[in-house]
N, C-alpha and C positions, 0 to 999 in steps of 0.2 A: 870687464867685458859686459856689453849691453845685452839684455835679453830681447831687445827690439831690433828689427831689421828695416832698412830703407825699402819703401815701395813707391811705385809710380802708378798714377791712375789718370784716366780720361773719362769724361762724362759723354755718354752717347746722346746726341741731340736729334730730334726728329724735326726736319725742315720740310713741311709738306709742299710748299711752293718755293723752290730755291730762289726764284727771282725776287721774292718779297723779303727774304732773309729772316722771317719769323720762325721761332723754334721753341721747343720745350724739351726738358730732360726726360729721357726714357730708359736710361741704363748707365752702368758703370763698368769699365774694364780696368782691372788691377793686375799689376805685375810686380812680383817680388823676386829679384834675381837670386838672393841668398837661399831662397827656398825652391827655386826653379818653379815658381807658382804663377800661373796666369788664369784668370777667371773673369767671366762677365755675368752680371745679373741685370735683368731687364724688367721693366714694368710699363706697359703701354696704356696710357690714359686715352681711351678712344674718344671720350667727350672733348678733350683738348684738341685731338687731331681733327675731328670733324668741325670743331668751332673755327679752326684756322683754315680748313679746306673741306667744305661739305662733300666734295667729290673725291676725297682722298681714298686711296687704295689701302684700306685697313688691313686686309689680308696680306698684301705685299709688304707693308711696313712691319707687320708682325713677323713675317718670314725673314726679313732682313735682320731684325733684332735677334731672332733665334739662330740665324746663320753666324752672327758674331759669337754667341754662346758656344756654337758648335766648333768654331775655329779654336776657341780657347780650350775646349775639352781635348782637342786633338783627335787622333784616330780617324776612322771613317768620316766622322762629322766635320772634319777640318778640310776636306777636299784637297786642293793642291798643297795646302800647308800641313798636311798630315805628318810629314816627316820632319818638319821644322821644330826647333826647340821652342820653349816658352817665350824666350826673349824675341825671337824672330817673328813668332805669331803676334805678340803684342805690338811690335814695331809696324807690322803690316796693317794691323787693325787701326792704329792711331794715325796712319798717314792721311794727310788732308785730302778730301774728296768733295766733289760737288754732286752729292746724291741726297736722297731723302733722309738717310741716316748718316750723320756726320759726327766725328769725334771732336771734343773740345781740345784746347791746349792741355798739355800734360802737367800734372801737379805731383808733388811728392809728399811723403810723410814717413812716420816710423810706426811699426806695428810688431807685436809679438805673435799675432795670429792673422795671417792674410785672409783666411777664409771668413773669419768674423768681421774683418775690416771691410771686405767687399759688401757684405750684408749691411753693415753700419752705414757705409757711404750711400748705398741704395736707399736706405730709409731717410737719411738726412738730405740727400740731393735730388731724389726722384719722387718718392711717395709723398 
């Protein structure tokens, strides 16, 4: 029996001007079914954002990233998804969309500690 569980994750991308298709990584959403765990960690690089779009709504982008974290936490912060289980919240967050904050394709891995894994992925893929 393995001490590691399968997890899925998507990178959160900021696309300041959707019509141009330019983006940078600003967060990670991770789901581990075996642990009923879903979490997001974000880090907005304002310099990158304003380099791609000097007129970008920094406050709005930050709010969108925080909203993803709230949906993952569940409860009042999750809005309409408050009663959904971790898997449904993850699937809703990774659905393709044409907004300023977009998910990447989903990737998988193995981990013994999903909480540590989401932090590691943020460090490796975003910061």
